[in-house]
C-alpha positions as CSV (number, residue, x, y, z in Angstrom):
1,X,81.3,80.0,72.8
2,X,84.7,80.0,74.6
3,X,87.6,82.0,73.2
4,X,90.0,79.8,71.1
5,X,92.7,80.0,73.8
6,X,90.3,78.8,76.5
7,X,89.3,75.9,74.4
8,X,92.9,74.8,73.8
9,X,93.7,75.0,77.5
10,X,90.6,73.1,78.4
11,X,91.6,70.3,75.9
12,X,95.1,70.3,77.4
13,X,93.7,70.0,80.9
14,X,91.3,67.1,79.8
15,X,94.2,65.2,78.2
16,X,96.3,65.7,81.3
17,X,93.4,64.3,83.5
18,X,93.0,61.3,81.2
19,X,96.7,60.6,81.4
20,X,96.7,61.0,85.2
21,X,93.7,58.7,85.8
22,X,94.9,56.1,83.2
23,X,98.1,55.3,85.1
24,X,96.2,53.9,88.2
25,X,95.1,50.9,86.1
26,X,97.3,48.0,85.3
27,X,99.8,48.9,82.6
28,X,100.6,46.6,79.7
29,X,104.2,47.0,78.8
30,X,104.3,47.6,75.0
31,X,107.2,46.9,72.7
32,X,109.4,49.9,72.3
33,X,108.4,51.4,75.7
34,X,110.9,53.6,77.5
35,X,112.9,52.2,80.4
36,X,114.6,54.9,82.4
37,X,117.5,53.4,84.4
38,X,118.7,56.1,86.9
39,X,122.0,54.3,86.9
40,X,122.3,54.2,83.1
41,X,125.3,55.7,81.3
42,X,125.9,58.1,78.4
43,X,127.9,61.2,77.5
44,X,127.8,64.3,79.7
45,X,125.5,67.1,78.6
46,X,127.2,70.4,77.9
47,X,124.2,72.7,77.4
48,X,122.2,74.5,74.8
49,X,122.9,78.1,74.0
50,X,122.8,80.7,71.1
51,X,125.0,82.9,69.1
52,X,125.3,86.6,69.9
53,X,126.7,87.6,66.6
54,X,127.2,86.3,63.1
55,X,125.9,89.8,62.2
56,X,124.5,92.8,64.0
57,X,121.4,90.8,65.0
58,X,121.5,92.2,68.6
59,X,122.2,95.8,67.5
60,X,119.0,97.2,69.0
61,X,118.8,95.4,72.3
62,X,120.7,97.9,74.4
63,X,118.7,100.7,72.8
64,X,115.5,99.3,74.4
65,X,114.0,101.3,77.2
66,X,113.3,99.8,80.6
67,X,111.6,97.6,81.7
68,X,111.4,96.0,78.3
69,X,115.2,95.6,78.0
70,X,115.4,93.7,81.3
71,X,112.3,91.6,80.3
72,X,114.0,90.5,77.1
73,X,117.3,89.6,78.9
74,X,115.3,87.6,81.4
75,X,113.5,85.7,78.7
76,X,116.9,84.8,77.2
77,X,119.1,84.1,80.2
78,X,117.3,84.0,83.6
79,X,116.8,80.3,84.7
80,X,113.2,79.2,84.9
81,X,111.8,82.3,83.0
82,X,112.2,81.5,79.3
83,X,115.0,80.1,77.1
84,X,117.3,79.8,80.1
85,X,120.4,79.7,77.9
86,X,123.4,77.8,79.2
87,X,126.0,78.7,76.5
88,X,126.5,82.1,74.8
89,X,128.8,82.5,71.8
90,X,130.1,86.0,71.4
91,X,131.2,87.4,68.1
92,X,134.7,88.9,68.3
93,X,133.8,92.0,66.4
94,X,135.8,92.5,63.2
95,X,134.6,95.8,61.7
96,X,133.0,94.0,58.7
97,X,129.7,92.3,57.8
98,X,129.1,88.8,59.2
99,X,125.5,88.4,57.9
100,X,123.0,91.0,59.1
101,X,125.5,93.7,59.9
102,X,128.9,94.3,61.3
103,X,130.2,94.5,64.8
104,X,133.1,96.8,65.7
105,X,136.5,95.5,66.8
106,X,138.1,96.3,70.2
107,X,141.4,97.0,68.3
108,X,141.0,98.7,64.9
109,X,144.7,99.4,64.8
110,X,147.5,97.5,66.5
111,X,147.9,98.5,70.2
112,X,144.9,100.9,70.3
113,X,142.5,98.9,72.4
114,X,139.0,100.1,73.2
115,X,137.2,97.7,75.4
116,X,134.0,99.7,75.3
117,X,133.6,99.0,71.5
118,X,130.2,97.6,70.6
119,X,127.7,95.9,72.8
120,X,128.8,92.3,73.1
121,X,130.5,92.6,76.5
122,X,127.6,94.7,77.9
123,X,125.1,92.1,76.9
124,X,127.3,89.2,78.1
125,X,127.7,90.9,81.5
126,X,123.9,91.3,81.8
127,X,123.5,87.6,80.8
128,X,126.0,86.3,83.4
129,X,124.4,88.5,86.1
130,X,121.2,86.6,85.5
131,X,122.8,83.2,85.3
132,X,126.3,83.0,86.8
133,X,126.6,79.4,85.5
134,X,126.4,80.7,81.9
135,X,129.5,79.8,79.9
136,X,130.9,82.2,77.3
137,X,132.5,81.3,74.0
138,X,134.3,83.7,71.6
139,X,134.6,83.3,67.8
140,X,135.8,85.5,64.9
141,X,134.0,86.1,61.6
142,X,136.1,89.1,60.4
143,X,139.0,91.0,61.9
144,X,140.8,94.3,61.5
145,X,143.2,94.4,58.6
146,X,146.4,94.5,60.7
147,X,146.0,90.9,61.9
148,X,145.9,89.3,58.5
149,X,148.7,88.1,56.3
150,X,149.2,88.7,52.5
151,X,146.7,85.9,51.8
152,X,144.0,87.7,53.9
153,X,144.0,84.8,56.4
154,X,143.4,85.1,60.1
155,X,145.6,82.1,61.0
156,X,148.5,84.4,62.0
157,X,150.6,85.2,65.1
158,X,149.1,88.7,65.0
159,X,145.7,87.3,65.3
160,X,146.7,85.3,68.4
161,X,147.8,88.6,70.0
162,X,144.5,90.1,69.0
163,X,142.6,87.3,70.7
164,X,144.6,87.8,73.9
165,X,143.7,91.5,73.8
166,X,140.0,90.6,73.3
167,X,140.2,88.2,76.3
168,X,141.7,91.0,78.3
169,X,138.8,93.2,77.5
170,X,136.4,90.5,78.6
171,X,138.2,90.3,81.9
172,X,137.8,94.0,82.4
173,X,134.0,93.4,82.3
174,X,134.4,90.7,84.9
175,X,133.7,88.0,82.3
176,X,135.3,84.6,82.3
177,X,135.5,83.1,78.8
178,X,135.3,79.3,78.8
179,X,135.7,78.6,75.1
180,X,137.5,80.1,72.1
181,X,137.3,79.2,68.4
182,X,139.4,80.0,65.3
183,X,137.9,81.5,62.2
184,X,134.2,81.0,61.6
185,X,133.5,78.6,58.6
186,X,136.9,79.3,57.2
187,X,138.9,76.3,58.4
188,X,139.8,73.4,56.2
189,X,141.4,71.4,59.0
190,X,145.0,72.3,58.1
191,X,145.7,74.7,61.0
192,X,146.7,72.4,63.8
193,X,149.9,74.4,64.1
194,X,148.1,77.6,64.7
195,X,145.8,76.0,67.3
196,X,148.9,74.7,69.1
197,X,150.4,78.2,69.1
198,X,147.1,79.6,70.4
199,X,147.0,76.9,73.2
200,X,150.6,77.9,74.2
201,X,149.8,81.6,74.2
202,X,146.6,81.0,76.3
203,X,148.5,79.0,78.9
204,X,151.4,81.5,79.0
205,X,149.0,84.5,79.6
206,X,146.8,83.0,82.4
207,X,144.0,81.5,80.3
208,X,144.4,77.8,81.0
209,X,140.7,77.6,81.7
210,X,139.9,78.6,78.1
211,X,139.2,75.5,76.0
212,X,139.6,75.5,72.2
213,X,136.6,74.6,70.0
214,X,137.3,73.8,66.3
215,X,136.9,73.9,63.4
216,X,133.4,75.4,62.9
217,X,133.3,74.2,59.3
218,X,133.7,70.4,59.7
219,X,134.6,67.7,62.2
220,X,138.3,68.6,62.1
221,X,141.0,68.2,64.7
222,X,139.9,64.9,66.2
223,X,143.5,64.0,66.9
224,X,144.7,67.4,68.0
225,X,145.8,67.6,71.7
226,X,145.1,71.3,71.7
227,X,141.5,71.2,70.5
228,X,139.3,70.2,73.5
229,X,135.9,70.3,71.8
230,X,135.0,69.4,68.2
231,X,132.4,71.8,66.9
232,X,130.9,72.1,63.5
233,X,128.1,74.1,61.9
234,X,124.7,72.8,60.7
235,X,125.4,69.1,61.3
236,X,121.6,68.4,61.1
237,X,121.2,70.1,57.7
238,X,120.9,73.7,56.6
239,X,118.5,75.2,57.5
240,X,118.6,73.0,60.6
241,X,116.0,70.2,60.4
242,X,115.2,70.9,56.8
243,X,114.6,67.2,56.0
244,X,111.6,67.1,58.4
245,X,110.9,63.5,59.4
246,X,114.0,62.3,57.8
247,X,116.2,64.8,59.7
248,X,119.5,63.2,60.7
249,X,122.7,64.6,62.1
250,X,126.1,63.8,60.7
251,X,129.3,62.8,62.4
252,X,132.6,61.2,61.3
253,X,134.1,58.0,62.7
254,X,137.2,59.9,63.8
255,X,135.3,62.5,65.7
256,X,133.1,59.9,67.4
257,X,136.1,57.9,68.4
258,X,138.1,60.9,69.7
259,X,136.1,60.8,73.0
260,X,136.0,64.6,72.9
261,X,132.7,66.6,73.4
262,X,130.9,67.0,70.1
263,X,129.0,70.2,69.5
264,X,126.6,71.7,66.9
265,X,128.5,75.0,67.4
266,X,126.0,76.8,65.2
267,X,122.5,75.5,64.2
268,X,120.8,78.0,62.0
269,X,118.5,79.1,59.2
270,X,115.3,78.2,61.0
271,X,112.3,80.6,61.1
272,X,111.8,81.6,64.7
273,X,108.1,80.9,64.7
274,X,105.8,77.9,64.8
275,X,102.5,79.5,63.8
276,X,100.8,79.5,60.4
277,X,102.9,81.5,58.0
278,X,106.3,80.7,59.3
279,X,108.8,79.5,56.6
280,X,109.8,75.9,56.9
281,X,111.7,74.7,58.7
282,X,110.2,76.5,61.7
283,X,111.3,76.5,65.3
284,X,110.3,72.9,66.0
285,X,113.2,71.8,63.8
286,X,115.5,72.8,66.6
287,X,113.7,70.3,68.8
288,X,114.5,67.6,66.3
289,X,118.2,68.7,66.1
290,X,118.7,68.9,69.9
291,X,117.4,65.3,70.4
292,X,118.6,63.7,67.2
293,X,122.0,65.3,67.5
294,X,122.6,63.0,70.4
295,X,120.9,60.0,69.0
296,X,122.7,60.1,65.6
297,X,126.0,61.8,66.5
298,X,126.4,61.9,70.3
299,X,126.5,65.7,70.3
300,X,126.2,67.2,73.7
301,X,126.2,70.9,73.0
302,X,124.1,73.1,70.7
303,X,124.2,76.7,69.8
304,X,121.2,78.2,67.9
305,X,121.9,81.1,65.5
306,X,121.1,83.9,66.3
307,X,120.1,84.6,69.8
308,X,117.6,87.3,68.7
309,X,116.4,89.5,65.9
310,X,117.1,93.0,67.2
311,X,118.0,95.0,64.1
312,X,116.4,97.1,61.4
313,X,113.9,95.8,58.9
314,X,114.9,94.8,55.3
315,X,117.8,92.6,56.2
316,X,118.2,89.1,54.8
317,X,118.0,87.0,58.0
318,X,114.9,88.4,59.7
319,X,112.5,86.2,61.6
320,X,115.3,84.3,63.3
321,X,116.2,83.8,67.0
322,X,114.5,83.4,70.3
323,X,113.1,86.9,70.6
324,X,112.2,89.5,68.0
325,X,113.1,93.0,69.4
326,X,113.2,95.4,66.4
327,X,111.3,98.3,67.9
328,X,113.2,100.0,70.7
329,X,111.3,103.2,70.0
330,X,108.0,101.5,70.9
331,X,109.3,98.9,73.4
332,X,107.5,96.2,71.5
333,X,109.0,92.7,71.2
334,X,107.9,89.1,70.7
335,X,109.1,86.0,72.5
336,X,109.3,83.5,69.7
337,X,108.5,79.8,69.6
338,X,112.2,79.1,69.3
339,X,112.6,80.3,72.9
340,X,110.2,77.7,74.2
341,X,111.6,75.0,72.0
342,X,115.0,75.6,73.7
343,X,113.4,75.9,77.1
344,X,112.1,72.3,76.8
345,X,115.7,71.2,77.2
346,X,117.4,74.0,79.2
347,X,114.8,74.3,82.0
348,X,115.0,70.5,82.6
349,X,118.7,69.6,82.5
350,X,121.9,71.3,83.6
351,X,125.4,71.0,82.1
352,X,127.1,68.1,83.8
353,X,124.0,65.9,83.8
354,X,124.4,62.6,81.9
355,X,122.5,61.3,79.0
356,X,121.1,57.8,79.5
357,X,121.7,56.0,76.2
358,X,119.3,53.1,77.0
359,X,116.5,55.6,77.6
360,X,117.0,57.6,74.4
361,X,115.8,56.8,70.9
362,X,113.1,57.0,68.3
363,X,109.5,56.4,69.2
364,X,108.6,52.8,68.2
365,X,112.0,52.7,66.5
366,X,110.9,55.0,63.7
367,X,112.3,58.5,63.3
368,X,109.2,59.7,61.5
369,X,107.3,59.2,64.8
370,X,109.5,61.4,66.8
371,X,112.5,61.1,69.2
372,X,113.3,61.3,72.9
373,X,116.3,61.6,75.1
374,X,116.7,61.1,78.9
375,X,119.1,62.8,81.2
376,X,119.9,62.2,84.8
377,X,121.4,64.5,87.5
378,X,124.9,63.9,88.7
379,X,123.6,62.8,92.1
380,X,121.2,60.4,90.3
381,X,118.3,61.9,92.2
382,X,116.4,63.5,89.3
383,X,115.7,62.8,85.6
384,X,114.2,64.5,82.6
385,X,112.9,63.0,79.4
386,X,112.3,65.2,76.4
387,X,110.0,63.9,73.7
388,X,109.4,65.5,70.3
389,X,106.7,64.4,67.8
390,X,107.2,67.4,65.5
391,X,106.9,65.2,62.3
392,X,104.5,62.6,63.6
393,X,101.2,62.0,61.9
394,X,99.2,60.3,64.7
395,X,98.9,60.4,68.5
396,X,100.4,57.5,70.4
397,X,100.6,56.3,73.9
398,X,104.1,55.9,75.4
399,X,104.7,53.9,78.5
400,X,107.7,54.7,80.8
401,X,109.2,52.4,83.4
402,X,111.6,54.1,85.9
403,X,114.2,52.1,87.8
404,X,117.5,52.8,89.7
405,X,119.0,56.0,90.8
406,X,118.1,57.4,94.2
407,X,114.5,56.3,94.5
408,X,113.6,57.7,91.1
409,X,110.8,55.2,90.6
410,X,108.6,56.8,93.3
411,X,109.1,60.4,92.2
412,X,106.3,62.6,90.9
413,X,106.7,63.4,87.2
414,X,105.9,67.0,86.2
415,X,104.8,67.5,82.6
416,X,105.3,70.6,80.4
417,X,104.1,70.5,76.8
418,X,103.9,72.7,73.7
419,X,101.7,72.5,70.6
420,X,104.1,73.5,67.8
421,X,101.9,72.5,64.9
422,X,102.3,75.4,62.3
423,X,98.7,74.9,61.1
424,X,97.1,75.4,64.5
425,X,99.6,76.4,67.2
426,X,99.6,79.7,68.9
427,X,101.7,81.2,71.8
428,X,99.0,80.3,74.3
429,X,99.8,76.6,73.8
430,X,103.6,76.9,74.2
431,X,105.3,75.7,77.3
432,X,102.3,75.0,79.4
433,X,102.4,72.9,82.6
434,X,100.2,69.9,82.6
435,X,98.8,67.8,85.4
436,X,101.5,65.9,87.4
437,X,101.8,62.2,87.0
438,X,102.2,59.8,89.9
439,X,103.9,56.6,88.7
440,X,102.5,53.2,90.0
441,X,105.3,50.8,90.8
442,X,107.6,53.0,88.9
443,X,105.5,52.9,85.7
444,X,103.4,55.5,84.0
445,X,102.0,56.3,80.5
446,X,100.8,59.3,78.6
447,X,99.5,60.1,75.1
448,X,101.7,62.3,73.0
449,X,100.0,64.3,70.2
450,X,101.6,64.9,66.8
451,X,103.5,68.1,66.4
452,X,104.2,68.6,70.1
453,X,107.2,68.7,72.4
454,X,107.0,67.3,75.9
455,X,109.3,67.5,78.9
456,X,108.8,64.9,81.7
457,X,110.8,65.7,84.8
458,X,111.2,65.0,88.5
459,X,112.7,68.5,88.9
460,X,111.0,71.8,89.7
461,X,111.7,75.5,89.1
462,X,110.4,75.7,85.5
463,X,108.4,78.7,84.5
464,X,106.7,80.6,81.7
465,X,106.6,84.3,82.7
466,X,104.3,86.6,81.0
467,X,105.0,90.4,80.7
468,X,102.9,93.3,79.4
469,X,104.4,94.3,76.1
470,X,103.7,97.7,74.4
471,X,102.1,97.6,70.9
472,X,104.2,98.0,67.8
473,X,104.3,101.4,66.1
474,X,106.2,102.7,63.1
475,X,109.3,104.9,63.7
476,X,107.8,108.3,63.3
477,X,109.2,111.1,61.1
478,X,110.8,113.6,61.5
479,X,113.8,111.7,62.9
480,X,116.9,113.4,64.2
481,X,120.2,112.2,65.8
482,X,123.1,114.5,66.3
483,X,125.4,111.4,66.3
484,X,127.4,112.7,69.2
485,X,126.2,110.1,71.8
486,X,125.2,106.5,72.1
487,X,121.7,107.4,73.0
488,X,119.6,105.2,75.3
489,X,122.3,102.5,75.4
490,X,124.7,104.8,77.2
491,X,128.0,103.1,78.1
492,X,126.5,99.7,77.0
493,X,127.3,100.6,73.4
494,X,129.6,103.1,71.8
495,X,127.5,103.3,68.6
496,X,124.9,106.0,68.0
497,X,121.3,104.8,68.8
498,X,119.5,102.9,66.1
499,X,122.3,103.3,63.5
500,X,123.1,99.8,62.3
501,X,126.4,99.2,60.6
502,X,126.3,96.8,57.7
503,X,130.0,97.0,56.9
504,X,132.6,99.1,58.8
505,X,132.6,100.5,62.3
506,X,130.5,103.6,63.1
507,X,131.3,104.6,66.7
508,X,131.0,107.8,68.8
509,X,134.5,109.3,69.2
510,X,136.2,112.7,69.4
511,X,135.9,114.8,66.2
512,X,139.0,115.6,64.2
513,X,137.5,119.1,63.9
514,X,134.5,120.3,66.0
515,X,131.3,120.9,64.1
516,X,130.0,124.0,65.8
517,X,129.7,123.0,69.5
518,X,129.9,119.2,68.7
519,X,133.2,117.8,69.8
520,X,132.2,114.2,69.5
521,X,131.0,112.6,66.2
522,X,130.1,109.3,64.7
523,X,133.4,108.1,63.1
524,X,133.9,105.4,60.6
525,X,136.8,103.6,62.3
526,X,137.6,100.6,60.1
527,X,140.7,101.6,58.2
528,X,142.3,99.9,56.3
529,X,140.1,97.2,54.9
530,X,139.4,94.4,57.4
531,X,140.1,90.8,56.8
532,X,136.7,90.0,55.4
533,X,134.6,86.9,56.2
534,X,134.0,85.0,52.9
535,X,135.8,87.6,50.8
536,X,134.2,90.1,48.5
537,X,133.5,91.2,45.0
538,X,135.8,94.0,44.0
539,X,134.3,97.4,45.0
540,X,131.2,95.8,46.5
541,X,132.3,96.2,50.1
542,X,132.5,99.5,51.8
543,X,131.4,100.9,55.2
544,X,127.7,101.9,55.5
545,X,125.1,102.0,58.2
546,X,121.3,102.2,58.0
547,X,118.5,103.6,60.3
548,X,114.8,103.9,60.2
549,X,111.6,102.1,59.2
550,X,111.0,100.0,56.1
551,X,107.8,101.9,55.4
552,X,109.5,105.3,55.1
553,X,108.7,106.5,51.6
554,X,108.9,110.2,50.7
555,X,111.6,112.0,52.8
556,X,114.8,114.0,52.8
557,X,117.8,112.5,54.6
558,X,120.6,114.9,55.5
559,X,123.9,114.7,57.4
560,X,127.1,116.7,58.0
561,X,130.2,114.9,56.9
562,X,133.9,115.5,57.1
563,X,136.7,113.5,55.4
564,X,140.1,113.3,56.9
565,X,142.2,112.1,54.0
566,X,142.4,113.2,50.3
567,X,140.8,111.2,47.5
568,X,138.2,109.6,49.8
569,X,134.5,109.9,49.8
570,X,131.3,109.6,51.9
571,X,127.6,110.1,51.5
572,X,124.0,109.2,52.0
573,X,121.6,106.3,51.4
574,X,117.9,106.5,50.7
575,X,115.1,103.9,50.4
576,X,117.4,101.0,51.5
577,X,115.8,97.7,50.7
578,X,117.8,94.6,51.5
579,X,121.5,94.1,50.6
580,X,122.9,91.4,48.3
581,X,124.9,88.2,49.0
582,X,127.8,88.0,51.4
583,X,130.3,88.9,48.8
584,X,128.2,91.9,47.6
585,X,127.0,93.6,50.8
586,X,127.4,97.0,49.2
587,X,125.0,96.2,46.5
588,X,121.5,96.8,47.9
589,X,118.2,98.0,46.8
590,X,118.0,101.8,47.1
591,X,119.7,105.1,46.2
592,X,123.2,106.3,47.2
593,X,124.7,109.8,46.9
594,X,128.5,110.0,47.3
595,X,130.9,113.0,47.5
596,X,134.7,112.9,47.1
597,X,137.3,115.3,48.6
598,X,138.0,116.3,45.0
599,X,134.5,117.7,44.6
600,X,133.4,114.8,42.3
601,X,130.0,113.4,43.2
602,X,127.8,110.5,42.0
603,X,124.2,109.6,42.4
604,X,123.5,105.8,42.1
605,X,120.5,103.6,41.7
606,X,121.9,100.7,43.6
607,X,120.7,97.1,43.3
608,X,121.5,93.7,44.9
609,X,123.7,92.8,42.0
610,X,126.3,94.9,40.1
611,X,124.4,94.4,36.9
612,X,121.4,96.3,38.3
613,X,123.4,99.2,39.7
614,X,123.7,102.4,37.6
615,X,125.0,106.0,37.9
616,X,121.9,108.2,37.5
617,X,123.9,111.4,37.6
618,X,127.5,112.6,38.2
619,X,129.5,115.8,38.2
620,X,132.0,117.9,40.0
621,X,131.6,120.9,42.4
622,X,133.0,124.3,41.5
623,X,135.6,123.8,44.3
624,X,137.1,120.7,45.9
625,X,135.3,119.5,49.0
626,X,138.7,119.1,50.7
627,X,140.0,117.5,53.8
628,X,138.9,118.4,57.4
629,X,136.0,120.5,56.2
630,X,132.4,119.9,57.2
631,X,129.8,119.7,54.4
632,X,126.1,119.1,54.6
633,X,124.8,116.5,52.2
634,X,121.1,116.0,51.3
635,X,119.1,113.4,49.4
636,X,115.5,114.0,48.8
637,X,113.1,111.3,47.6
638,X,109.6,112.3,46.6
639,X,107.6,109.8,44.4
640,X,109.9,109.2,41.5
641,X,111.9,112.4,41.9
642,X,115.3,112.2,43.5
643,X,117.4,115.3,44.3
644,X,120.9,115.4,45.7
645,X,122.4,118.5,47.3
646,X,125.7,119.8,48.8
647,X,125.6,122.6,51.4
648,X,122.1,123.4,50.5
649,X,122.7,123.7,46.8
650,X,121.0,121.1,44.5
651,X,123.5,119.3,42.2
652,X,121.2,116.8,40.5
653,X,117.5,116.0,40.1
654,X,116.6,112.7,38.3
655,X,113.5,110.5,37.9
656,X,113.6,106.9,38.9
657,X,110.8,104.5,40.0
658,X,112.9,101.5,41.0
659,X,112.6,101.9,44.8
660,X,109.6,103.5,46.5
661,X,110.3,103.0,50.2
662,X,113.0,102.0,52.6
663,X,115.5,103.0,55.3
664,X,118.0,105.9,55.3
665,X,121.7,105.7,56.0
666,X,125.2,106.9,55.7
667,X,128.2,105.5,53.8
668,X,132.0,105.9,53.2
669,X,133.9,105.1,50.0
670,X,131.1,103.6,48.0
671,X,132.4,101.3,45.2
672,X,136.0,102.5,45.6
673,X,137.4,99.4,47.4
674,X,138.8,101.8,50.1
675,X,137.5,102.1,53.6
676,X,138.0,105.8,54.5
677,X,138.1,107.4,57.9
678,X,135.0,109.7,57.8
679,X,133.0,111.7,60.4
680,X,129.3,112.5,60.7
681,X,127.0,114.7,62.7
682,X,123.4,115.9,62.6
683,X,121.6,113.1,60.8
684,X,118.1,114.1,60.0
685,X,115.2,112.4,58.1
686,X,112.2,114.7,57.4
687,X,109.0,113.9,55.6
688,X,108.2,115.6,52.3
689,X,104.9,115.6,50.4
690,X,104.6,115.3,46.6
């Protein structure tokens, strides 16, 4: 008996042979067949890309060892290897949570610019090195507090100055930014004046090449001379493609009539997989969106959110993206079905190619059967037709007639196919090259199976590279990080290795006061409170960062902490288990121990809602903790026993069985609505036995 993979590949080969031999017989042209006119017209294709941001979803990538880090980057960006991304949206870090974490700003305080902040530019530089044609796009979710107005808005003159500083940092990395947006999902279409001021500032400072994309929350600004591209989020439903066979993509008459490029500037919410067990809608929904986006709304650019899942466990939006890379300590990663869905477009068409409207549509005129689009090269010497049958129920034969262009009718057609059926698909059947087709008198046919995606092309250079990937392993205990360096990432990230900020900015910087021989520390830099994306519930937003393995159960987490201002606080997190809604990031499953400069301390049982959060113990030290003094905090969790300590002295022991396992972490200003400047060294997590 053959292994399952061999059987699948043998079936694929048999189908390809049947197709290849069938085309030598006379072809009866069926109603609804596809005619590809190489001289046909349509809108210009702008590309498919992904969003590096909208949370700290790429936090772990630069912590990966070699060669795995380079392999992951190749799968994402190198043409002909994997996803071959053509657009990359960068989050302009704002020191606050933007979904699965927070990215640091390059300018926490006005005039103090740190271009080494975070990892966005380092990843972008690696991406552009692999694909010099990659186009970059910047967008804000949150921003440091100094740029906002009294209404906590980012549509200010200060924000325009801030964006210019960010562009300057991109330039220092040798990066050319092609597109810039406003404020993510926070634009009601009434900020044309601000976009005009932004356009003037860009032109005056040498950024004429930067095109403005707006408004990222609706088809606004169709009549604005300053907005070059109309972009909106989730125009094909949220999660993208959630309507299955009925999936359609929306557009307004004004946007369509504007003549401007129309983009799905964020397409999200889809499970990254296509195998049994993925949560609908799975990755094939992106195939529907990329094709139907053009058919229904004439969209020509698409950005999937997020580019990858490279972050700790226990966060709300896991299982998203093109690659899952959440184990830098083991080097393990997974190339998801989403990467190969995207590759079915990006490896077969380049930005600047043209859609052929007359060769794009729904199979047999019925969207339930699937959809297809055709694109031709600028020189009219190559074409690609992408077909998806992700919601079809039966196989069908499609017949294709090729005319026009530069002798297109006589070109060999190369076929790549993927079985994305969740009930039977597996990675061995994703993005597999089939037998070539040799049209007869410009005509050929092939059978398309339900649940598949096909790319038919006269071009070459496509690929599906395999790499040896280490097995996954838990993050072992004991764990220690002195928090004085950025670890394996080196200059590619100024945050300590594996520590993932959920709110705030935890960066390696000079200590206010040396801790022994340590002159650099991890410093919470976001101060005052940033302009928050989607607002917050009072007291439910404060800086905190997590590290570890979701399976950690009985352990003691400890850290040295120093507070630089009176009446502020900082502390530890234990057994972290998923945070709450966007407005309640600071409410999460787990335990939290917080110490104030006054000497007051509190031990919390936290929860994803305020109603489930409780103070388990509270008290005051015999002496104030004070400012600019190092103190060692400890939080021990053994079974249902939880003990908090300061400088080696136990201050509370309580019993609580709500949370039995989870990550560790550090925090600043819990539940106080302040974002204090705090410093940390010597983070340890050691196992304990009951």
